[in-house]
N, C-alpha and C positions, 0 to 999 in steps of 0.2 A: 505495500500499501502505498500510496507517494504524500509523504508527510505536510501536509499544510500547511504553506507559508504562515510564517509569523507576520501579526498584525500590526501593520505601520503606528510606530508612535504619534500620540495627538502634537500638534505646533502648542496645544495650551498647556503652558509648566503645572507640576504634580502641586507645586508649591502654590499654585493662586488660586486663590480659594474661586470655586464655581459660583453661575450668579444664581441666587441667593432668596427665597421665596420670598424674605422680609424688601429683597430691591424690586419682585415683581408688583409685591400689595401698596408701594409707596409709587413706585410705575402708574399703576392703575390708578392710586387717588391722586396725583398730578394731574392723570389723562381726566379725569370724574373734576375735578375742581377747574381746568382748562374751560369745560363744555361747561361747564355753571357759570363764569365767567362771561362766555359768549352767548350766551342765552341772554343773562341777564342786558348785551348790548352795554354801545360807548356811554361814559360821561358826555353829555350835550352841551354843559359850563363848563368852558374851559378855568383850571386853577391858576394854571400857568402859561403864558404867553409869550411874543416876544424872544427874542436872541439872548444870548448868555456869552459872559469871557470872549472865544474870539468868533465866537458862529456867524456873525455877522460882515468879519472881515472874509470869511470861508464862504460862505454865501458870493458874495458881489465877485469873487473873484472865482468860483466852478456854477452857479445857476446859469442856467442856458437860457439866451432873451429870447428864444421862439418860442411858444406855448406849443406847436408842434414839435419838435424839437426835446422838449420838458416829457412831453407825453411819448416822444421815442426813447428817449433812457428809462421815463418809468416800465415798459413792457421792456427792455432789457431786463433792470434789475429785478424782474417777476418773473422772469425765465431762470434765470443765476439763481435767481432760491429757489426755485421749485426744482432746479437738476442739482441743490445741493447735496441731496440725500444718496445719490446713484450710487457716488463710487461706495460708503458705508457698506451700502445695497450688495452691491456688486463685488464686497467683498466676500460678504453673509451667504447670497442666494449661488453666487458662481466660483467665487476662489475657493470659499473653503467647504461647501459642499460640494461642488464638482470638484474643481480643480484636482482638491487635497482630499476628498475623501472623508472629510475630519468633523465628523456631526457635533463631539464635544466642542471645538472650536467655533462653529458654525452655530450651537446655543446659545455659547456665552458673548461671541458680539454682537448675536442680534439683540438678546437683552440690553446689553450694555446699550446698545443701539436707540432700541424706542428710551430705555432710564433716562440718558442724556440730554433727550430732544423734548422727553415729558416733562421735568423740569428748566428747561431753557425754554419751552414753550408758557408753562405757568409764571416763571418765573420773567418773560415778556408782558402778557396780558395782566397782572401784578403790576407792576410796575406803573404801566401807560394807564390802567385805573385810576393810579393812588397819585398821577401825577397830571392827568389830563390835561396834559402841553397841548396846546392849539398848531399844527402844526403849519410850516411856515408859508403855506401858497394861502391855507383857509380864510377863503369870508362870508365871515359866519351869517345867518340868516336871519329874518326878523324872530325876535325874540331871544337873541344873543345865541340861540344851538350853531357850533361850532366843531370841525372835525380836530378832535382831539385826542387823536390814537400815535404822538408824534413820540413820547420820549416814554423809552428808550426805542430805536428802533428792531420791529421783531423780523422785519426779516434779513437785517444786518445778525441779529442774532441766531440767527438759524442758521443761514450759509455759514457763519463762523462754530456753529452746535460740529457741522459736519466737519469744518479742518479741523477740530481740539480730536474730534475722533480718528480723524486719521493719521494726523503724526501722533499720537498715543498708540495705538496701533499697529502704528509702520514701524517704531523707532523699536519695537521688544517683540514682535514677531515676522519673519521673514516668508509678508505671506506672497510675494511676490518671485520669490530667492532672489533675488536681485539688489543690493542696498543703492544703485541708482535707480532704479523703477520705486522701490518702498519711498526714500526718502524725496523723491521726484511728484508720491500721490498725495505725500502733506504739503508740497509746495505749491502743487495744483490744487488741492482744494481750498489752501490760505487764498492763493492768488482770487478765486473767486470769490471769495468770502469779501476782501476788498474792494473785488471790480462790483459786488454787491454794493455794497454802499454806499459808494464813491456813484454811481447813479440815483443809489435815492437822495445824495444831496443835489448832482445836476439836473433831475425833473421835479430837485425843492419841492421834496415831499416828508423830506427831514431837515436840520440841524444837524451839523458838523457835532457837534456834542450826545446826540441823536447813536447816531451811527455808530462815534465813538467808544461810546459805552456797551452799543450793542455788539461789538465787535466783542468787548473785551472780555463781560458778561457768558456771552454764547461763546465763543473758546473754549475759557473758564469751565463751562461743565460738557461740555465733550472731552474734553481731555485732563478733568481730578474725574468724573465719575471710571474709566476704566483703572486711572494711576492709582489714586488712593484710597479706593473698594477693589480694586485685582491685581494689580502688577508692584505694591512695594510691601507686598508680602514676598519673603525668603526666606531661605537659612538664614542670610547676616540681613535683613528688611523684615523681622519678625514687626509690627505695627503696636505700639501700646500707647494706649493714650489713661494718664489719671486727670479727673477731677478733684478739686480737694481746696482747703482754704489753703491762704497762699501768704506765708511770714512775712515776706515785703512790706504788707501793708497791715503788719500787726495782727494776722488774724482774719481783717475785718471785710475779707474782700474773698472770692474767688481764682485760683487759675487751673488754665488748662496748661499742659504740658504732656507730647506726644514726641514719638518716631514714626517718618512715615517711612 
């Protein structure tokens, strides 16, 4: 009898915790909370309007003067925003599942993808609802109703979330089997996020501070979910967290210390 071929080892390392049930629960909760906010609808009375810091200078330099040109850039940004999850999904559905025949890797990458996007989307909606910042182009209707979904830029955040995921995954797993391709995927996704953010300013949909915060928070969620919850673990990288009274202030405050 011919001996069966040994099972191919997974690219998902043994020391990395697999996607947990608790992560699945928080992902679902974040998705439901986002749906609830969407159902309530946007705030119609602005709480914040006008430029801040360097917003005016950047707007004057980048905003397209022609309304049709602004509309064209808005369309471009809509497409780059929609395309941002494509590469992470390709990694899950094609590269891991078919290319590597690695079910464990596919399930974990898929779980982290959903988790990162659910947190990023919820944070974006909460921010726009709480800030209710009037968009730069918006003309308020009779009764003071305005488009108040400016801060921070959801398009920029979602595009940057995909970039964060690609950079976190491809700097730790040789998904494409070539360092140039793996690092290149991170660069490509990051360039797509920057392009998306730029189109939002050129089309006058957002101020520069909106897109900068969107990029920062989006990339942060995309990168932090895999790294802090999974890739930080290892033989020499055991994660420990302590939450206790801090003696530096006489025991009157609490401190959080950890190693990631």
